[in-house]
KEVEXKOL-263429 format. One record per residue: z, y, x of N, C-alpha, C in turn; residue in three letters; residue number from 1. Coordinates in nm, 3 decimals, padded with zeros to 5 digits. Layout:
<rs>
Z, Y, X, Z, Y, X, Z, Y, X, ALA, NUM
...
</rs>
This chain:
<rs>
00.043, 01.791, 00.467, 00.085, 01.731, 00.593, 00.099, 01.842, 00.696, MET, 1
00.214, 01.836, 00.762, 00.240, 01.927, 00.876, 00.185, 01.871, 01.005, ASN, 2
00.122, 01.959, 01.082, 00.071, 01.921, 01.211, 00.187, 01.884, 01.305, HIS, 3
00.165, 01.786, 01.387, 00.262, 01.752, 01.478, 00.359, 01.649, 01.434, GLY, 4
00.348, 01.607, 01.306, 00.444, 01.503, 01.262, 00.385, 01.366, 01.285, GLN, 5
00.465, 01.270, 01.310, 00.417, 01.128, 01.340, 00.408, 01.054, 01.208, ASP, 6
00.293, 01.012, 01.164, 00.280, 00.939, 01.037, 00.237, 00.792, 01.063, HIS, 7
00.281, 00.744, 01.176, 00.248, 00.609, 01.212, 00.321, 00.507, 01.119, GLU, 8
00.256, 00.406, 01.083, 00.313, 00.298, 01.001, 00.403, 00.219, 01.095, VAL, 9
00.529, 00.213, 01.046, 00.634, 00.132, 01.121, 00.671, 00.003, 01.063, VAL, 10
00.647, -00.015, 00.942, 00.667, -00.141, 00.872, 00.574, -00.159, 00.754, ALA, 11
00.525, -00.284, 00.730, 00.430, -00.308, 00.631, 00.478, -00.440, 00.557, ARG, 12
00.457, -00.438, 00.422, 00.496, -00.551, 00.339, 00.380, -00.580, 00.241, TRP, 13
00.347, -00.707, 00.230, 00.243, -00.749, 00.131, 00.292, -00.856, 00.042, GLU, 14
00.260, -00.844, -00.080, 00.295, -00.955, -00.180, 00.186, -00.995, -00.256, GLY, 15
00.150, -01.123, -00.266, 00.028, -01.169, -00.339, 00.069, -01.266, -00.454, HIS, 16
00.007, -01.246, -00.565, 00.022, -01.342, -00.677, -00.102, -01.353, -00.760, SER, 17
-00.101, -01.432, -00.864, -00.218, -01.446, -00.951, -00.258, -01.320, -01.024, ASP, 18
-00.168, -01.224, -01.033, -00.202, -01.103, -01.110, -00.238, -00.986, -01.017, ILE, 19
-00.234, -01.005, -00.885, -00.277, -00.898, -00.800, -00.207, -00.901, -00.664, GLY, 20
-00.227, -00.801, -00.585, -00.177, -00.788, -00.454, -00.099, -00.653, -00.444, HIS, 21
00.021, -00.656, -00.393, 00.103, -00.539, -00.383, 00.133, -00.509, -00.237, HIS, 22
00.113, -00.388, -00.202, 00.133, -00.340, -00.058, 00.232, -00.225, -00.047, TYR, 23
00.308, -00.231, 00.058, 00.395, -00.111, 00.083, 00.389, -00.092, 00.233, GLU, 24
00.387, 00.045, 00.271, 00.390, 00.079, 00.415, 00.494, 00.188, 00.432, GLU, 25
00.582, 00.169, 00.531, 00.682, 00.271, 00.556, 00.629, 00.348, 00.679, LEU, 26
00.627, 00.473, 00.675, 00.581, 00.559, 00.785, 00.697, 00.614, 00.864, ARG, 27
00.670, 00.649, 00.986, 00.768, 00.703, 01.079, 00.854, 00.817, 01.027, ALA, 28
00.787, 00.900, 00.936, 00.851, 01.015, 00.877, 00.930, 00.981, 00.757, ASP, 29
00.947, 00.851, 00.721, 01.027, 00.808, 00.609, 00.950, 00.798, 00.479, GLY, 30
00.822, 00.834, 00.475, 00.744, 00.825, 00.359, 00.707, 00.676, 00.334, THR, 31
00.717, 00.639, 00.203, 00.678, 00.505, 00.166, 00.551, 00.509, 00.071, LEU, 32
00.446, 00.444, 00.118, 00.322, 00.436, 00.042, 00.316, 00.298, -00.026, ASP, 33
00.295, 00.299, -00.150, 00.289, 00.172, -00.225, 00.174, 00.163, -00.317, SER, 34
00.099, 00.053, -00.324, -00.013, 00.036, -00.411, -00.031, -00.107, -00.449, TRP, 35
-00.105, -00.124, -00.567, -00.133, -00.267, -00.614, -00.287, -00.269, -00.633, THR, 36
-00.342, -00.384, -00.594, -00.484, -00.400, -00.612, -00.499, -00.533, -00.696, GLU, 37
-00.610, -00.542, -00.777, -00.643, -00.660, -00.860, -00.671, -00.781, -00.761, PRO, 38
-00.667, -00.901, -00.816, -00.708, -01.017, -00.738, -00.854, -01.002, -00.697, PRO, 39
-00.892, -01.064, -00.580, -01.034, -01.055, -00.529, -01.130, -01.102, -00.644, ILE, 40
-01.231, -01.026, -00.661, -01.334, -01.066, -00.761, -01.308, -01.005, -00.901, GLY, 41
-01.190, -00.942, -00.924, -01.156, -00.884, -01.051, -01.184, -00.734, -01.038, GLU, 42
-01.224, -00.675, -01.154, -01.262, -00.527, -01.155, -01.131, -00.445, -01.132, PRO, 43
-01.144, -00.333, -01.081, -01.031, -00.234, -01.060, -00.970, -00.195, -01.194, GLN, 44
-01.066, -00.166, -01.289, -01.022, -00.125, -01.428, -01.081, -00.221, -01.527, LEU, 45
-01.006, -00.259, -01.636, -01.067, -00.352, -01.735, -01.178, -00.286, -01.805, PRO, 46
-01.275, -00.369, -01.851, -01.375, -00.320, -01.944, -01.504, -00.283, -01.867, GLY, 47
</rs>
């Protein structure tokens, strides 16, 4: 990360379904962060 750059989140999207929750965040510098989490109460990894 370069100092002085603005990494503020300018847009956020969430999608929820029976198989998990998907999130996306668009930052002011054009970076898109995307991740998926399991449903509440389910383990992060099987087993």
